[in-house]
C-alpha positions in Angstrom: 270.3 -52.3 94.9 269.6 -54.1 98.2 266.6 -55.0 100.4 266.9 -55.1 104.2 264.7 -56.9 106.7 264.8 -57.0 110.5 262.4 -59.5 112.3 262.4 -59.3 116.1 266.0 -58.2 115.9 267.9 -57.5 119.1 271.5 -57.0 120.3 273.0 -56.8 123.7 276.7 -55.9 124.0 278.8 -58.3 126.1 278.8 -57.2 129.8 275.7 -55.1 129.4 272.4 -55.7 131.2 270.3 -53.5 128.9 269.8 -54.3 125.2 271.1 -51.8 122.7 268.1 -52.6 120.5 265.4 -55.2 120.8 262.2 -56.3 119.2 262.9 -54.5 115.9 260.7 -55.2 112.9 261.7 -53.1 109.9 261.6 -53.6 106.1 263.7 -51.3 103.9 262.8 -51.8 100.2 265.1 -51.6 97.2 266.3 -48.1 96.5 264.8 -46.5 99.6 266.7 -43.7 101.4 266.0 -43.9 105.1 267.0 -41.5 107.9 267.3 -43.3 111.2 266.5 -41.2 114.2 266.3 -41.6 117.9 267.9 -40.3 121.1 271.6 -40.9 121.8 272.0 -44.5 122.8 268.8 -45.7 121.0 270.8 -48.2 119.0 271.2 -46.4 115.7 274.9 -47.1 115.3 274.4 -50.7 116.5 271.9 -51.3 113.7 274.4 -50.0 111.1 277.1 -52.2 112.5 274.8 -55.2 112.4 274.0 -54.5 108.8 277.6 -54.2 108.0 278.3 -57.6 109.5 280.5 -56.1 112.2 278.9 -57.6 115.3 280.7 -60.9 115.9 279.0 -63.6 118.0 281.5 -63.3 120.8 281.0 -59.6 121.3 277.4 -59.8 122.5 274.1 -61.6 122.4 271.7 -61.5 119.4 268.1 -62.5 118.8 265.8 -62.4 115.9 266.7 -62.2 112.2 268.5 -59.6 110.0 268.8 -60.1 106.2 270.2 -58.2 103.2 268.7 -59.6 100.0 267.9 -62.8 101.9 271.5 -63.2 103.2 273.1 -62.9 106.6 275.0 -59.5 106.7 278.4 -61.3 106.9 277.6 -63.0 103.6 276.4 -59.8 101.9 279.4 -57.6 102.7 280.3 -57.1 99.0 277.0 -55.4 98.5 277.4 -53.1 101.5 279.4 -49.9 102.1 279.6 -48.2 105.5 281.1 -44.9 106.8 281.6 -44.9 110.6 281.3 -42.1 113.1 285.1 -42.2 113.5 286.7 -42.3 110.0 290.1 -43.2 111.4 288.8 -46.7 112.2 288.5 -47.5 108.5 291.6 -45.9 107.0 294.1 -48.7 106.3 296.8 -47.4 104.0 299.6 -44.9 104.5 298.7 -42.8 101.4 295.3 -41.4 100.6 294.9 -42.6 97.1 296.0 -46.1 98.0 293.4 -46.1 100.7 290.6 -45.5 98.2 292.1 -48.0 95.8 292.5 -50.7 98.5 288.8 -51.7 98.4 288.6 -51.7 94.6 291.7 -54.0 94.4 290.2 -56.4 97.0 286.9 -56.5 95.0 288.9 -57.5 91.8 288.1 -54.3 89.8 290.2 -54.3 86.6 293.5 -52.5 87.1 292.7 -50.0 84.3 289.5 -48.9 86.0 290.9 -48.4 89.5 292.8 -45.1 89.4 290.3 -43.2 87.1 287.6 -44.2 89.6 289.8 -43.1 92.5 290.4 -39.8 90.9 286.7 -39.3 90.2 285.5 -40.0 93.7 288.1 -37.9 95.4 287.1 -35.0 93.3 283.4 -35.5 94.1 283.9 -35.5 97.9 286.2 -32.4 97.7 289.3 -34.1 99.0 291.9 -31.2 98.8 295.2 -33.0 98.6 297.3 -35.1 96.2 296.8 -38.9 96.2 300.1 -39.3 98.0 299.0 -37.3 101.0 299.7 -39.2 104.2 296.5 -40.5 105.9 298.2 -39.9 109.3 298.4 -36.1 108.4 294.7 -35.7 107.8 292.4 -33.8 110.1 289.2 -35.5 111.3 287.1 -33.9 108.7 289.6 -34.7 105.9 289.7 -38.3 107.0 285.9 -38.4 106.9 286.0 -37.3 103.2 288.5 -39.9 102.4 286.6 -42.6 104.2 283.5 -41.7 102.2 285.4 -41.7 99.0 286.6 -45.2 99.7 283.1 -46.4 100.2 281.5 -44.6 97.2 284.2 -45.9 94.9 282.8 -49.4 95.5 279.4 -48.4 94.3 277.6 -50.5 97.0 274.0 -51.6 96.7 273.5 -50.7 100.4 275.1 -47.6 101.7 275.3 -47.1 105.4 276.3 -43.7 106.7 276.8 -43.0 110.5 277.1 -39.3 111.0 278.9 -38.7 107.7 279.3 -34.9 108.2 279.8 -34.8 112.0 283.5 -33.8 111.8 283.1 -31.4 108.8 282.9 -27.6 108.5 279.6 -26.4 107.1 280.9 -26.0 103.5 282.5 -29.4 103.7 279.3 -30.9 105.1 277.4 -29.5 102.2 279.9 -30.9 99.7 279.6 -34.4 101.2 275.8 -34.3 101.1 276.0 -33.2 97.5 278.5 -36.0 96.7 276.2 -38.6 98.4 273.2 -37.3 96.5 275.0 -37.5 93.2 276.6 -40.8 93.9 273.5 -42.8 94.8 271.1 -43.5 92.0 267.8 -45.4 92.1 269.8 -48.7 92.3 271.3 -47.8 95.7 269.5 -48.3 99.1 270.7 -45.9 101.8 270.3 -45.8 105.6 271.8 -42.8 107.3 272.2 -41.7 110.9 272.5 -38.0 111.1 271.9 -35.4 113.9 271.9 -32.6 111.4 268.3 -33.6 110.5 267.3 -30.5 108.5 270.3 -30.8 106.2 269.9 -34.5 105.7 266.2 -34.4 104.7 266.8 -33.7 101.0 268.7 -37.0 100.8 265.9 -39.2 102.2 262.3 -40.2 101.4 261.6 -42.0 104.7 262.2 -41.4 108.4 262.4 -44.2 111.0 262.4 -43.3 114.7 263.8 -45.9 117.1 262.4 -46.4 120.6 265.4 -46.7 123.0 265.8 -50.3 123.9 262.9 -51.6 121.8 261.4 -51.4 118.4 260.2 -48.6 116.1 258.4 -45.6 117.5 257.5 -43.9 114.2 257.9 -44.7 110.5 256.9 -42.7 107.4 257.5 -39.7 105.1 259.5 -36.9 106.8 256.8 -34.3 106.7 254.2 -36.7 108.2 256.5 -37.9 111.0 257.5 -34.4 112.1 253.9 -33.0 111.9 252.5 -35.9 114.0 255.4 -36.5 116.4 257.5 -33.3 116.3 256.9 -32.0 119.8 257.3 -35.4 121.5 260.4 -36.2 119.4 262.0 -32.9 120.3 261.3 -33.5 124.0 262.9 -36.9 123.8 266.0 -35.6 122.2 265.6 -35.8 118.4 266.8 -32.8 116.5 263.4 -31.9 114.9 263.8 -29.0 112.4 262.4 -25.7 113.6 263.2 -26.2 117.3 265.9 -23.9 118.7 267.3 -22.7 122.0 267.7 -19.2 123.5 271.2 -17.9 123.9 272.9 -18.5 127.3 275.2 -15.5 127.9 277.8 -15.0 130.6 276.7 -13.4 133.8 280.2 -11.7 134.4 282.9 -10.4 132.3 286.4 -11.9 132.1 288.9 -10.4 134.5 292.1 -12.3 133.7 293.7 -14.4 130.9 294.1 -18.1 131.9 296.2 -18.9 128.8 297.7 -16.7 126.1 299.5 -17.8 122.9 301.5 -15.5 120.8 302.4 -16.4 117.2 302.4 -20.1 117.9 302.8 -22.4 115.0 303.3 -26.1 114.2 305.0 -26.8 110.9 302.6 -28.2 108.3 299.7 -28.2 110.8 299.1 -24.7 112.1 300.0 -21.2 110.8 301.1 -18.6 113.3 298.2 -17.6 115.5 297.8 -15.4 118.6 294.9 -16.2 121.0 293.9 -15.7 124.6 291.3 -17.3 126.8 290.0 -15.6 129.9 288.2 -16.7 133.0 284.4 -16.6 132.9 284.2 -16.9 129.1 283.5 -19.4 126.3 285.7 -18.9 123.3 284.7 -20.8 120.1 287.4 -21.6 117.5 285.9 -22.3 114.1 287.3 -22.6 110.6 287.6 -25.1 107.7 288.9 -28.6 108.1 292.7 -28.7 108.1 293.2 -25.2 109.4 294.8 -26.4 112.6 292.0 -26.1 115.1 292.7 -29.5 116.8 296.4 -28.7 116.8 295.7 -25.4 118.5 293.6 -27.2 121.1 296.6 -29.6 121.8 298.9 -26.6 122.2 296.7 -24.7 124.6 296.0 -27.9 126.5 299.7 -28.5 127.2 299.8 -31.7 125.1 301.9 -30.4 122.2 305.0 -28.2 122.0 304.9 -25.4 119.4 307.6 -25.1 116.7 307.6 -21.4 117.2 305.9 -18.8 119.3 305.1 -18.6 123.0 302.4 -19.9 125.4 301.9 -18.7 128.9 299.2 -19.9 131.3 298.2 -19.3 134.9 301.1 -17.0 135.5 303.6 -19.9 135.2 306.9 -19.0 133.4 307.1 -22.5 132.0 304.8 -23.3 129.0 302.0 -25.8 129.7 303.7 -28.7 127.8 306.6 -28.6 130.4 304.4 -28.8 133.5 304.2 -32.0 135.6 301.2 -34.2 134.8 299.5 -33.5 138.1 299.8 -29.8 137.7 298.5 -29.9 134.1 295.5 -32.0 135.2 294.5 -29.6 138.0 294.8 -26.5 135.8 293.7 -27.6 132.3 291.2 -30.3 131.2 291.3 -31.5 127.6 288.8 -33.4 125.4 290.2 -34.9 122.2 288.5 -35.0 118.9 288.3 -38.8 119.1 287.1 -39.6 122.6 288.3 -43.2 122.7 291.9 -41.9 122.4 291.7 -40.8 126.1 290.0 -43.8 127.7 292.3 -45.9 129.9 290.1 -48.0 132.1 287.5 -50.8 131.6 284.5 -49.1 133.3 282.8 -45.8 132.8 282.7 -45.1 136.5 286.4 -45.9 136.8 287.2 -43.5 134.0 285.5 -40.7 135.8 287.2 -41.5 139.1 290.7 -41.6 137.7 291.3 -37.8 137.6 290.0 -37.0 141.1 292.0 -39.9 142.6 295.1 -38.7 140.8 294.9 -35.2 142.3 294.2 -36.5 145.8 290.5 -36.3 146.3 289.1 -38.5 149.1 287.1 -41.7 148.2 283.9 -40.1 149.4 284.5 -36.9 147.4 285.5 -39.0 144.4 282.2 -41.0 144.6 280.2 -37.7 144.9 281.9 -36.3 141.8 281.4 -39.5 139.8 277.8 -39.9 140.7 277.0 -36.2 139.9 278.6 -36.4 136.5 276.9 -39.7 135.7 273.5 -38.2 136.5 274.1 -34.9 134.8 275.2 -36.4 131.5 272.8 -39.4 131.5 275.4 -42.0 132.0 274.2 -43.6 135.2 272.9 -46.8 133.6 276.3 -47.2 131.9 278.5 -46.8 135.0 279.7 -50.4 134.8 280.0 -50.5 131.0 283.3 -50.6 129.1 283.9 -47.2 127.6 284.8 -48.8 124.2 281.3 -50.2 123.9 279.5 -46.8 124.1 277.8 -45.2 121.2 279.5 -42.2 119.7 277.4 -39.7 121.6 277.8 -41.5 124.9 281.6 -41.7 124.4 281.7 -38.0 123.7 279.8 -37.2 126.9 282.1 -39.5 128.9 285.2 -37.8 127.5 283.8 -34.3 128.5 282.9 -35.7 131.9 286.4 -37.0 132.5 287.7 -33.4 131.8 285.2 -31.9 134.2 285.9 -34.4 137.0 289.0 -32.5 138.2 287.2 -29.1 138.0 290.1 -27.4 136.1 290.0 -23.7 135.6 290.5 -24.0 131.9 288.7 -26.5 129.7 289.9 -27.2 126.1 287.3 -29.1 124.2 287.5 -30.4 120.7 284.0 -30.9 119.2 282.3 -31.2 122.6 278.8 -31.7 121.2 279.6 -34.3 118.5 277.0 -37.0 118.3 274.6 -35.6 120.9 270.9 -35.7 120.7 268.9 -32.6 121.5 268.5 -33.4 125.1 272.0 -34.4 125.9 273.3 -31.4 123.9 271.3 -29.1 126.1 272.7 -30.8 129.2 276.2 -30.2 128.0 275.4 -26.5 127.2 273.9 -26.0 130.6 276.8 -27.6 132.4 279.4 -25.6 130.5 277.4 -22.4 131.1 277.5 -23.1 134.9 281.2 -23.7 134.8 281.7 -20.4 132.9 279.6 -18.5 135.4 281.6 -20.0 138.2 284.8 -18.5 136.8 286.1 -21.2 134.5 287.4 -20.5 131.0 286.4 -22.7 128.1 287.9 -23.0 124.6 285.8 -25.1 122.3 286.9 -26.1 118.8 283.6 -26.7 117.0 281.7 -26.9 113.7 278.5 -26.7 115.6 276.8 -23.5 114.7 274.1 -23.9 117.3 276.8 -24.2 120.0 278.4 -20.9 118.8 275.1 -19.1 118.7 273.8 -20.4 122.0 276.9 -20.4 124.3 280.0 -18.7 122.9 280.9 -15.2 124.2 283.5 -14.9 121.4 284.4 -16.7 118.3 287.7 -16.8 116.4 287.9 -18.3 112.9 291.2 -19.9 111.7 292.0 -19.4 108.1 292.5 -21.9 105.3 295.0 -24.7 105.6 298.5 -24.3 104.0 298.1 -24.6 100.3 299.7 -27.6 98.6 300.2 -28.2 94.9 297.4 -30.3 93.5 298.9 -32.5 90.7 296.7 -34.5 88.4 295.2 -37.4 90.2 297.1 -40.1 88.4 298.7 -43.2 89.9 302.2 -42.3 91.3 
């Protein structure tokens, strides 16, 4: 059980003019379960990183005081467990069971207790593979389950969760929330950042809403906060339960297939599937974690060669993975599941300018494209920032913007709305709808049911992942 205090706390990332958070006064008592809300970029993830002791002095400027049980966060790390937005950043071992055991071994847990605890926590989070499963072979959602298992196995006094279900299919997200609910007793203090607000509410007894750039806007019981501030919070981008969007349907029907895949498969990652994406349509690809959705996106984006089957696109006899880089960039834009995997420059504006320059746009036209995308996706104030210092939601918008910058006829997007607040989510939906109505084709891999309801013209669900034998979870 841990107690948290912020007194006038602030943090500004190195190279930034604006503070990520400032003037924060907040007291979280022993055993409280707090849902941290606020628009994208309000500093939610920064606060969790600060509590986890992961903001070194040379990475920014701090002010005020932050304490966990009267200690600086760096001195209270053994009391704290954190699950990040990107689970890949905290997987450290080659095999899944070893990854969960790693923290227990470092904490000096007796050897006889480690593997029973590993087995128990993997079962509770619904991890579907043997303990010798390679961590490199896991999908984003599977990696999220494993990362959570590693933290829950430590039985921390303070549990910090940053979008713990963002990469999960709906059944998997439900399983994780149930696992969290069962794992934390009255002795555990929890602070969670979650855009799926309605689903997270059964886990919490308090809601704290951050004011972007400074302090707390609202603090209290969930029902009180949403009754008093619901309309304003929704207008400012918070996913308030009960607020929805009307469907945005295509204005024209598809006339041609931009890409067609016939019986494509990748051994161990994707069973044979046939799919086609037309112009003027949004096709959503759904399905459980591990079914091969991200692999399919890489195939259709020309970034991976299939082991079997055939892919044709834009009337070219060669499959997309054999095109020249310039040709691929002009025809197909891809957004990866992990946005930081596609950043290659040190400034947001430079990242957006890279594609247009590469395909021969003039300096004036490149500036116009960059300025327009910065404005549309609310990134203007971050034009000079390093992409790797962005919040998860900001990084996702930048990755989508880099794909849009070259105006390709086909967009292949992997979880395009991940980490977005209500306002930036709607901006993305509007922008993608405009592209569709202008004749572009869009394939979106997504677990976002609101995205499917609001924008998708068609939806295709991939089946279950390839079954594997599930031996008893004992140490190999």
